[in-house]
TISEBA-947355 format. One line per 10 residues: their letters; for each residue x, y, z of N, C-alpha, C. Coordinates in steps of 0.1 Angstrom, whole numbers, plus 5000, padded with zeros to 4 digits. Each point is the difference from the previous one (the first is absolute). Layout:
REM TISEBA-947355
A	X,Y,Z,X,Y,Z,X,Y,Z | ...
//
This chain:
REM TISEBA-947355
XXXXXXXXXX	5008,4988,5000,4992,5012,5000,5009,5012,5000 | 4995,5011,4994,5007,5013,5000,4993,5010,5008 | 5009,5007,5008,4995,5010,5009,5007,5014,4998 | 4993,5010,5003,5006,5014,4999,5000,5005,5014 | 5012,5005,5004,5001,5007,5013,5003,5015,4998 | 4993,5007,5008,5002,5015,5001,5005,5003,5014 | 5012,5006,5000,5008,5001,5013,5003,5015,5002 | 4997,5005,5012,5003,5014,5003,5011,5000,5011 | 5011,5007,4998,5011,5001,5010,5001,5014,5004 | 4999,5003,5013,5000,5013,5005,5010,5002,5011
XXXXXXXXXX	5006,5012,5002,5009,5002,5011,4992,4999,5013 | 5006,4995,5011,4993,4999,5013,4996,5014,5004 | 4989,5001,5007,4995,5013,5005,5010,5007,5009 | 5007,4992,5008,5010,5006,5010,5012,5006,4993 | 5002,4997,4988,5012,5005,4993,4997,5012,4991 | 5010,5009,4999,4999,5011,4991,4998,4996,4985 | 4993,5007,4993,4998,4998,4985,5004,5012,4993 | 5013,5002,4996,5004,5013,4994,4992,5003,4987 | 4997,4990,4992,4993,5002,4987,4986,5005,5004 | 4993,4993,5009,4987,5004,5004,5000,5014,5006
XXXXXXXXXX	5010,5004,5008,5001,5013,5006,5001,5011,4989 | 5009,4997,4990,5002,5009,4988,4987,5002,4993 | 4993,4989,4997,4987,5001,4993,4990,5008,5008 | 4999,4997,5013,4991,5008,5009,5003,5015,4999 | 5013,5003,5001,5003,5015,4998,4996,5006,4987 | 5002,4992,4990,4996,5005,4986,4985,5002,4998 | 4992,4993,5008,4986,5001,4999,4996,5015,5003 | 5006,5006,5010,4998,5014,5003,5003,5009,4988 | 5010,4997,4993,5005,5008,4989,4990,5000,4988 | 4992,4989,4999,4990,4999,4989,4986,5003,5005
XXXXXXXXXX	4998,5006,5011,4987,5003,5005,4992,4989,5007 | 5007,4990,5004,4993,4988,5006,5004,4999,5015 | 4999,5011,5007,5004,5000,5014,4994,4990,5009 | 4988,4996,4997,4992,4991,5008,5005,4985,4999 | 5010,4997,4991,5005,4987,4999,5013,5000,5008 | 5001,4990,5009,5013,4998,5008,5002,4985,5003 | 5010,4997,5006,5003,4987,5004,5003,4990,4989 | 5005,5005,4989,5003,4992,4988,5011,4990,5004 | 4998,4987,4996,5010,4990,5002,5002,4993,4986 | 5013,4998,4996,5003,4995,4987,5005,4985,5002
XXXXXXXXXX	4994,4991,4992,5004,4986,5001,5001,4995,4986 | 4999,4986,4999,5001,4993,4987,4988,4991,4998 | 4996,4998,4988,4990,4990,4996,5006,4990,4991 | 4999,4987,5003,5006,4990,4992,4988,4990,4996 | 5000,4997,4987,4991,4990,4995,5008,4988,4995 | 4996,4988,5003,5007,4989,4995,4990,4988,4998 | 5005,4990,4992,4991,4989,4997,5007,4987,5006 | 4992,4991,5005,5005,4988,5006,4993,4988,4994 | 5007,4990,4997,4994,4987,4997,5001,4991,5013 | 4988,4996,5004,4999,4992,5013,4988,4991,4999
XXXXXXXXXX	5000,4990,5009,4989,4990,5000,4987,5005,5006 | 5002,5011,5009,4988,5005,5007,5003,5014,5004 | 4989,5007,5004,5001,5014,5005,5009,5001,5012 | 4999,4990,5009,5009,5001,5012,5014,4998,4997 | 5003,4991,4990,5014,4998,4996,5005,5013,4994 | 4992,5006,4992,5004,5013,4993,5003,5010,5011 | 4991,5001,5010,5002,5010,5011,5013,4997,5007 | 5003,4988,5003,5013,4996,5006,5012,5005,4992 | 4999,4998,4987,5012,5004,4992,5001,5015,5000 | 4989,5007,4999,5000,5015,5000,5006,5005,5013
XXXXXXXXXX	4995,4994,5011,5005,5004,5014,5015,4998,5000 | 5005,4989,4995,5015,4997,5000,5007,5011,4992 | 4994,5003,4988,5007,5010,4991,5000,5014,5008 | 4990,5003,5007,5000,5013,5007,5010,5000,5011 | 5000,4990,5008,5009,4999,5011,5015,4999,4996 | 5003,4993,4989,5014,4997,4996,5005,5010,4990 | 4992,5007,4993,5005,5009,4989,4993,5013,4999 | 4987,5000,5000,4993,5013,4996,4999,5010,5011 | 5000,4996,5012,4999,5010,5011,5011,4998,5010 | 5005,5012,5005,5010,5000,5011,4992,5001,5013
XXXXXXXXXX	4998,4989,5007,4991,5000,5011,5004,5009,5012 | 5013,5004,5000,5005,5009,5010,4994,5014,4998 | 4998,5004,4987,4995,5013,4996,4987,5001,4993 | 4995,4988,4996,4988,5001,4992,4989,4989,5004 | 4988,5003,4997,4989,4990,5002,4995,4997,4986 | 4992,4989,4999,4994,4996,4988,4987,4994,5002 | 4992,5001,4990,4987,4993,4999,4998,4995,4986 | 4992,4989,4998,4999,4995,4987,4986,4993,4999 | 4996,5000,4987,4987,4992,4997,5004,4991,4988 | 4995,4988,5001,5002,4990,4989,4987,4996,4994
XXXX	4999,5000,4987,4987,4995,4994,5004,4991,4988 | 4991,4991,4997,5002,4991,4989,4998,5007,4987 | 5009,4997,4990,4998,5006,4987,4994,4989,4991 | 4989,5003,4994,4993,4990,4992,5005,5000,4986
//
């Protein structure tokens, strides 16, 4: 079976986000003062061949832990769905 995973990797809330801070500051410059607290992360999409949804989720979890996210500085969430 083929599955698609959508993964979001974000800096931990306790850590500074220089990119997010710069974008937040720029919002004021373009007249969007009411927008603040911008955090910049990454979105990853990948496809997995697996026997079941749970097997695909296990593989995606391993990919996140071992390669896609630095767990000291980032958190991640993901969704897996079967591709027909």
